[in-house]
Steps between C-alpha positions, in 0.01 A plus 500: 500500500169669619344163595827415705472829678129440602583149616781628716260762649254218593736420787536862622457555875228771449169355438376788275807439267424132482134564432583759232734259323247216506228732347740619241563137394124417492432805317759408230345150468169652461607733221701222327836679560639181648360141474510195733773356269733776621401458875532123533881528403565729796573284792547797738132586428375187669740546791371860548135398475549235767704723725225760479325322780800520728484871549314656808285688264329291235290713265299366196539130609229408261663654198824307563326179542304555187816576304642178629198306407538627138869420482471133629312418184849504326748210553812715547330701768397187674857364485623826653248500784569134584872560516438794727306288743170669424292183585594497877512883506136543368385203716613680815372840370159365440414487876612864546285664244127599467248217403442668161879483411537137612289382182756708289793322674331153440477590119883576503580178684299303256689648207835418667410124542444465122845468348511413129772240428647704214582790729877560471725543812547871526770487761787272585521627863400266771151505637625560853702811383198640308276469779704734715469785249174610647680577827813673364377840616615531848275798568169315515440434863120505503231399271238220480744252664875523591782373271830322566775600253661146502197289397163630375331174610597567861371868490296470820800381725730799522445875500649705220857635604721799407371827376131595462436668177141590583468866544275570805592875551303661214157675538530625145764419232448630147234683308326350202717536198436796263628488137631810335489630139812596322414872546466451871821305525674779326374743739632308792830431330554877427434588859742213620778645272438849629527402863838345427632811329785708647298821422361606832238727341372206271473284811303770692263551214455128458402469867256779462357322179468173700299676788276717285432279205652139474399382835159626461482360139603149578372258770742505785577120464657565163803640685543187699441278199772689309719619791778685324351847574457405874856373508636823355297704751647290781851555361431878501455498881868440543548860372361635834857528652639665186578858440439738205125471547495132453294460816200675310498207262477259797212712629326471167548119501362483844184688385455269206529181708259647765242564225553153359433352844174696527395375152595136587283523816216623296543213243522255784172627641344483165601134428366404825147658442468646148139576545552704823827681464527823291781757490253777445317617820210667319129435521484294175693173515788486253382161376129581488325507162406867555849621539613285202230629269578857605869454409395325168279784402768750572742302302299433183282827492746763585492789245846623611740197541814539679829485307566153635160366395587517127797257546444302823783275645429136497404345828659230689261246346513621148210752488545782251209717654490661853764358728377305800545677834748257653276384783377191322125600511442642150358180380299421796263793411425341174419154648314633805125476515459881526198706461257407222438868415840517339490187306436702174816701551712192550344334190638792287848466633739233353699364784704178496545292814868446614492156347398634163768766498756233606420333163528822302860549575588124565783493255659818651463374850662159432823650402596513864647197667248495776644204689838662529344839606294320759813335651668852517189675665519627852247355745338738739686377800840535299417858401411595866821351642707655220361837588580453876857389406554809280325767705604427856867610455371836399373559858839580601541801280536847646190631294179560698313491171653173381418326832138621497450390130658175557288427808191571295610253237578242767152565658335403168734204446419373851128495411578278195726276707210438741288390192771286340705338778375305783663437841550148392813612324717420807389132475529473124786281399451538127770661301278806428417523868862469618597778247218727614603429869859579456420831325250598755750434785753713331253781462405483877858499588557802296192672649646430846835643426333819348285541817815480724681742258246773547462433871879528558517804293286698747757713683486829665815597321323513166296785374129498572396431144702184499355391836149545362598313177647187673215502763226509255676249286547264787128516607375468134719208414426331830125514435543354152736223623254400777203485271712300254581247772136488596406421146761236437651351818297339777606587852587142593741465214693816577765331701582256221509733209540872591849635422713641774493871368123495509499351852727784620289760329188372661665511840586863443136571383347329811683749717379810303250663719344745227443202267333299770264792589413600148477152350388251776405225268841511325677511840300194615605308188873591551486377865338172379779445246771608753366247747559214253838633370723581806417429860771727638387796289140431588590496880675843453191625338277380777712653763517829311123500443446437876737797593327725254165412636617548858629843409169584347326387811729728707406800296130414510508465879678835555249668257192349662610577855507868428156500357225666703185317596414145564775244414499135405694370802540141370624625168758727682625209710544278194689777313732552796570134513582475133724808526733325732618274217665787327639673806860413408460703173301808624581511879229747564481480879212744555289214360550303829398787729191561283399138533554499887297820530201318327523222763496756780266777393218300357277303766383284213853344490495404870612136540315457835296196427215647712463798282181507318649716235775262401483321163660146496642544150629840583659371818668218332645706215615782735664238724672339207633837367632609847677158560653530152649850614619376839681205328610655185844389366628860464629620840395856421143396437484307826666767707266775359192277581612433863583875543146609363339257752710636795401858413139403482523326830664807662233725353218294646653421839676833562455708814306759305206251461459439886154670501374271229314175556705174466278353235543802264875495555521133405305533191812630318727205591245212470677382184814423709305278742425220260659171601689456173626857505622457865657177406686654219630792723593300795662197324671661201501876560679480847757256362569692183868555437442839380523757791238723321250229548576339830548824689159624382325189612 
């Protein structure tokens, strides 16, 4: 039964599970727990060994070929391989492997060509039928060479159809398996039972115990490999909407899950670089020989042992002395090169390596059905998505504390998601990828609905405390949602996958001015997603953004014009021109008068081409702004512009100026004498249907 399970796992889609199963078989052979006579009867073993090379990731190729070369020495194995079409398979494989492996394949082929006459027929099935067994797995699309399901001999003709079972979306799947002693299993089982209790006090105390003791005592991956505690904590989150103080239990569960996420992140960092990462941020590294010797001396030479030291709890690996710290670095200290000045201390301490201790409690450890447990464990991506599914609904509660705590949990969870799931999930057609994708889309839809809920709940009719609650909730949830999108969903795929509620929420967020000012990077990301999602909403956003910018320019123009001292004339002209775009909203007519006064009062603005003070750029921008005012689509703006020009003309050419020189009088109206301005007034102004305009001209 155990051998059948290992053979089945040789065909698993995750390379690390396949590799672990192969090494388990090789280890059992090495220790004479199984023999070749057992293996050669397993037809599926040969099928899995050949299919090993059809996966995208092909680890330990040499070990697989070496096992095949040992098996072909037995006639039943040869018969199985020939029936499966191994001769043609290995012949094609030979050209796709490294030179050092080609000799190994040649040896296997030599063994297949020697068939003793006394070998019995092991199968009555047709040769053609047996050949197709290698390609019965429809999930294998890539490998050393393509396969055709109908005929193994024509494998290079057609691409593999249907569903791809190769998981492409995982950056990290499962932690290395850790066995537990009976005592440790009892500790976990006891806490599982307590979490399922109907006694609220017991559940509360169990959560406290988990945070303060259990999660610090066990490596964090233990809770994924034996997920009942995690599942119970996720179930407790549903109590957030309950009365009678049940929401307090949900808060406790949120706190436990957040702490577990932090510990999982630490363990993930440790597995990536055991020699560098350390939970302790002190001057002496946790896995250095100095710190280990210090701990050892404290443990063995203490004159006043603690009450727990007289009866220590067994460790997760069977040790009956001091329990490992749970960061996986306890044994690195023993094997590290360390300082030679402490060698005499280490020599007096009897410390077993992890492998030694595994042999100490081997009978106790083997009482577990490890294969069954490994099938039940949660991968890191599954855990992360489960937390999202269970925690996101809590963001609609009316409790400010609950929303804050849940967002803290989701922030930790999002960090793990970035380490475990890649953006390839949207192109992953494996069953695992499809399942993850569907769950993530539901989560994103729920997030969008929650954002819209808090946004629509902001009303002046509500008390101020509720306004603040919904506003802060909307901003906080929006920030998390956008960062989650940036982690998982490329912008170019937004239109294809993003749910409608999230699209609506992003549109509302894009129009939120305070968010755009406080979080410009988030606002930029929102606009990028919106552009891909909905062209109509994006157009509305663009027009709104232009109107807001125009109003801002209006305010800046009016503010700058009142300032004393030298002014930036070009900037003032540009601000006035931009202000015209929002005139239909603010209708602040004094702006026109102020602009015309600039053209009149400042000689630098003279449009007389003979003026040495005239700037070509300034002339062009001023002319453009005036023409925009004279031809503005709003009749009120056009009428006010013509009226201001008439008043300036009367002021300059009035009888009261008869004693002044003609040149000084004309300076004030030079801006009206440019050909384009005169053309606009004579052709369009005089013919304007509005009497307020034509009569003035």
